[in-house]
N, C-alpha and C positions, 0 to 999 in steps of 0.2 A: 910208647907215649903217644897220646892222640894229637899233641901239638908240639911244634918246634919253631924256634925263632933264630934266624941267622942274619946278623948284621953284615951288610956289604958296604964297607966304608968307602971304597973307591967309587962306587956308583951312588952312594948316599941314600940307601934304602934298607929296610929290614924285610927279609923274606920270611913269611909265616906260612906254615903248613898245618892244616887240620886233616887228619886221616883216620880211617878205621871207624869203629863203633864208638861214638862219643855220647856222653850223657848231656842233659840240658845245661849243666853248670860249666862244662868244658869251655865253650866259647867265652864265657865271662872270665874264667880264670886265665885263659889264653890272652885276652885283651889286657888284663892287669899285668901279666908277665911281660907282654910286648911293650907296654908303656913304661915299665921299669927299665927295660933295655934301652928304650928311646931316651929316657932321662940320663942313663949312664953314658950313652954314646953321642947324644946330641943329634941323632938322626930321627926325623919325624915323618918320613915317607915310608909307607908300608905296601907290600904286595902280599895279599892274603889268598892263598890257594886252598879252597875248601872243596875241590872237585872230588877228592877221594874220601870224603867223610860219609858216615852213615849215622843217621839220627842227629841229635843235637837240636839246634834252632831251626825254626821255620824261617821263611823270608821275612815275615813280620818281626821275628826275634832279632834280626839284624838291626832293625830300627831302634829297639830297646838298647842294643849294644852301643849304638851311636850316642844315645843319651848318657850311658855310663862313661863313654870316652869323653864326652863334653864336660861332664861333671868332675872328671879326675884331674883337671888342671893341666891339660895338654898344651903344648906350645902352639901358638897361632899358626905356625907353618905346617901343622899336622895335615897329612893327606893319606888316604888309603884307597887302594883298588882291591875289590873282593871278587874273586872268580868262584862262582857257585856251580854245582853240578847241573847238568842239563835236566830240565823238568820233563818227567815222563808224562806225555800227553794222555796216556791211558789211565793214569792214576787219578783218583778223586781228590780234589783239593779241599 
């Protein structure tokens, strides 16, 4: 599975991992799954580790995900930290 979500109730955050080869829709479906877990648990802080992903969204795509999150009726206390892979300086952008 390209994404997983683990709530850590004692620390009050949801740990999200995106890994392996993912298609462009995987980040969107991952966000929707994570927000459902947040509604169930009442935890609205996320740590999203995308360092092991291949494919999927570009950096610009993450901004579109922010719009999706904002329009999905999240709690005002929603916060997310996203860790992205290091950019390969030799790759054309």
